[in-house]
C-alpha positions as CSV (number, residue, x, y, z in Angstrom):
1,M,-40.9,28.3,-29.8
2,L,-43.0,30.1,-27.2
3,F,-46.6,30.9,-27.8
4,M,-48.8,33.2,-25.7
5,V,-52.4,32.2,-25.3
6,V,-54.6,35.3,-25.6
7,E,-57.7,35.2,-23.3
8,E,-60.8,36.2,-25.3
9,K,-62.9,39.0,-23.6
10,T,-66.6,39.1,-24.3
11,L,-67.6,42.4,-25.9
12,S,-71.2,41.7,-26.4
13,S,-73.6,38.7,-26.2
14,E,-76.8,37.9,-28.1
15,R,-79.3,35.1,-27.2
16,I,-80.1,33.3,-30.5
17,Y,-82.3,30.5,-29.1
18,E,-83.9,29.6,-25.8
19,G,-85.0,26.0,-25.3
20,A,-86.1,23.6,-22.6
21,I,-82.7,21.8,-22.4
22,L,-80.3,24.3,-23.8
23,N,-79.8,27.9,-25.1
24,L,-77.6,29.2,-27.8
25,R,-75.9,32.6,-27.7
26,R,-73.5,34.4,-30.0
27,D,-70.7,36.3,-28.4
28,K,-68.5,39.0,-29.9
29,V,-65.0,38.5,-28.5
30,S,-61.6,40.2,-28.7
31,V,-58.9,38.0,-30.1
32,K,-55.2,38.6,-30.7
33,D,-53.8,41.8,-32.2
34,G,-57.0,43.8,-31.3
35,R,-59.2,42.0,-33.7
36,T,-62.7,40.7,-33.0
37,S,-64.5,37.4,-33.8
38,H,-67.7,35.7,-33.0
39,R,-68.3,32.5,-30.9
40,E,-71.5,30.5,-30.8
41,V,-71.9,29.0,-27.4
42,V,-74.4,26.3,-26.3
43,E,-75.5,27.0,-22.7
44,H,-76.4,23.8,-20.9
45,G,-76.9,23.3,-17.2
46,G,-74.6,20.3,-17.0
47,G,-75.2,16.7,-16.1
48,V,-74.1,13.6,-14.3
49,V,-72.8,10.2,-15.4
50,I,-73.0,7.3,-13.0
51,L,-71.0,4.1,-13.1
52,G,-72.5,1.6,-10.6
53,V,-70.9,-1.6,-9.5
54,T,-73.2,-4.4,-8.2
55,R,-72.3,-6.8,-5.5
56,E,-71.5,-9.3,-8.3
57,G,-69.0,-6.8,-9.8
58,K,-71.2,-6.0,-12.8
59,I,-71.8,-2.5,-14.3
60,P,-75.4,-1.6,-15.3
61,M,-75.5,-0.2,-18.9
62,L,-78.4,1.2,-20.9
63,R,-79.5,1.0,-24.5
64,Q,-81.6,3.8,-25.7
65,F,-82.4,5.6,-28.9
66,R,-80.7,8.9,-29.2
67,K,-82.2,11.2,-31.8
68,P,-79.1,13.3,-32.5
69,A,-77.1,10.2,-33.4
70,E,-80.2,8.5,-35.1
71,Q,-79.3,5.2,-33.4
72,V,-79.6,3.1,-30.3
73,M,-76.7,4.0,-28.0
74,F,-75.0,1.8,-25.4
75,E,-74.2,4.0,-22.4
76,L,-74.0,4.4,-18.7
77,P,-76.9,5.9,-16.8
78,A,-76.8,9.7,-17.0
79,G,-79.0,12.8,-16.8
80,K,-79.1,16.5,-16.7
81,L,-78.9,18.6,-13.6
82,E,-82.0,20.5,-12.6
83,K,-81.5,24.2,-12.0
84,G,-79.6,24.6,-8.7
85,E,-79.4,20.8,-8.1
86,D,-76.4,19.4,-6.4
87,P,-74.6,17.0,-8.8
88,K,-74.3,14.2,-6.2
89,E,-78.0,14.3,-5.5
90,A,-78.7,14.3,-9.2
91,A,-76.4,11.3,-9.6
92,L,-78.3,9.4,-6.9
93,R,-81.7,10.3,-8.4
94,E,-80.8,9.5,-12.0
95,F,-79.2,6.2,-11.1
96,R,-82.2,5.1,-9.1
97,E,-84.7,6.2,-11.8
98,E,-82.8,4.6,-14.7
99,T,-81.5,1.4,-13.1
100,G,-83.7,0.9,-10.1
101,Y,-80.6,0.6,-7.9
102,T,-80.1,2.8,-4.8
103,A,-76.5,3.5,-4.0
104,G,-75.3,3.1,-0.4
105,R,-72.0,4.9,-1.3
106,I,-71.3,7.3,-4.1
107,R,-68.2,9.3,-4.8
108,H,-67.1,11.9,-7.3
109,M,-64.6,10.5,-9.8
110,S,-64.1,13.5,-12.1
111,S,-65.7,16.4,-14.0
112,F,-65.1,17.3,-17.6
113,Y,-66.3,19.5,-20.5
114,P,-67.4,17.1,-23.3
115,T,-67.5,19.6,-26.1
116,V,-65.5,22.7,-25.0
117,G,-65.2,24.1,-28.5
118,Y,-68.9,25.2,-28.5
119,S,-70.6,24.3,-25.2
120,E,-70.2,25.3,-21.6
121,E,-71.7,22.0,-20.5
122,I,-69.9,20.1,-17.7
123,L,-70.4,16.5,-16.8
124,H,-69.8,15.1,-13.3
125,V,-68.8,11.4,-13.1
126,Y,-69.8,9.4,-10.1
127,L,-69.0,5.9,-8.9
128,A,-72.0,4.2,-7.1
129,E,-71.4,1.2,-4.9
130,D,-73.2,-0.8,-2.2
131,L,-76.2,-1.1,-4.5
132,T,-79.7,-2.2,-3.4
133,P,-82.0,-3.3,-6.2
134,G,-85.4,-1.7,-6.7
135,E,-87.8,-0.4,-9.3
136,T,-87.0,1.9,-12.2
137,E,-88.8,5.2,-12.6
138,F,-88.3,6.1,-16.2
139,D,-89.4,9.6,-17.4
140,E,-92.6,9.3,-19.4
141,N,-90.7,9.8,-22.7
142,E,-87.9,7.3,-21.9
143,S,-87.5,3.9,-23.3
144,L,-84.5,2.0,-22.0
145,D,-83.1,-1.5,-21.9
146,I,-80.8,-2.3,-18.9
147,E,-78.0,-4.8,-19.2
148,E,-75.2,-5.7,-16.8
149,Y,-71.6,-6.4,-17.8
150,L,-68.3,-7.2,-16.2
151,P,-65.8,-4.4,-16.4
152,E,-63.4,-6.4,-18.5
153,E,-66.2,-6.9,-21.1
154,L,-66.7,-3.2,-21.4
155,Y,-63.0,-2.4,-21.5
156,S,-62.6,-4.9,-24.4
157,L,-65.5,-3.2,-26.2
158,I,-63.9,0.2,-25.8
159,D,-60.5,-1.2,-26.9
160,A,-62.1,-2.8,-30.0
161,G,-63.8,0.5,-31.0
162,G,-67.2,-1.0,-30.2
163,M,-68.5,1.8,-28.0
164,N,-69.1,5.3,-29.2
165,D,-70.6,7.2,-26.3
166,G,-67.9,9.5,-25.0
167,K,-69.1,10.1,-21.5
168,S,-69.4,6.3,-20.9
169,M,-65.9,5.7,-22.3
170,I,-64.4,8.4,-20.1
171,A,-66.2,7.1,-17.0
172,L,-65.2,3.5,-17.7
173,L,-61.6,4.4,-18.3
174,L,-61.5,6.4,-15.1
175,Y,-62.9,3.4,-13.3
176,R,-60.3,1.1,-14.9
177,N,-57.6,3.4,-13.5
178,Y,-59.4,3.5,-10.1
179,A,-59.8,-0.3,-10.0
180,T,-56.2,-0.9,-11.0
181,S,-54.9,1.5,-8.3
182,T,-57.2,0.0,-5.7
183,D,-56.0,-3.6,-6.6
184,A,-52.4,-2.5,-6.3
185,C,-53.0,-0.9,-2.9
186,S,-54.6,-4.1,-1.5
187,K,-51.7,-6.3,-2.5
């Protein structure tokens, strides 16, 4: 059976909320058969997720309370992009601020939409290597604990259902694929 995806055209747009981190708009769109519908869209400037690997082969992870989840989350360092900021520069900045490490090498691994059903947010995933330790520079409203783990420990946690931060799981699974392919090439 063949289906044709109909691209929705925006007929009108209304700003419902304007905030410091995100905005919310309501779009009237055309859908199939000439009908119309409404879509609520979260406007967000995007962010970065950074998976760093120390010289000892460990990955810095953070624990911090996240109000939307009402719990302490276990996650990779991450942060939002400032308006007009280059994602690579944001990744270097956020990683240094949250872990204290400065990356000698950083490379883009992937970008993805974490919640495409209602948000235009895009997250850019970076791998940071050749790390030099330093001092953290938390934002005044941040309270973080930093812990370092071997990749296999984190993969086991994901496989057992013990990690629930999507951006961190995606980044770690991308890295597992990268590390596996790198190991295969070096043999």
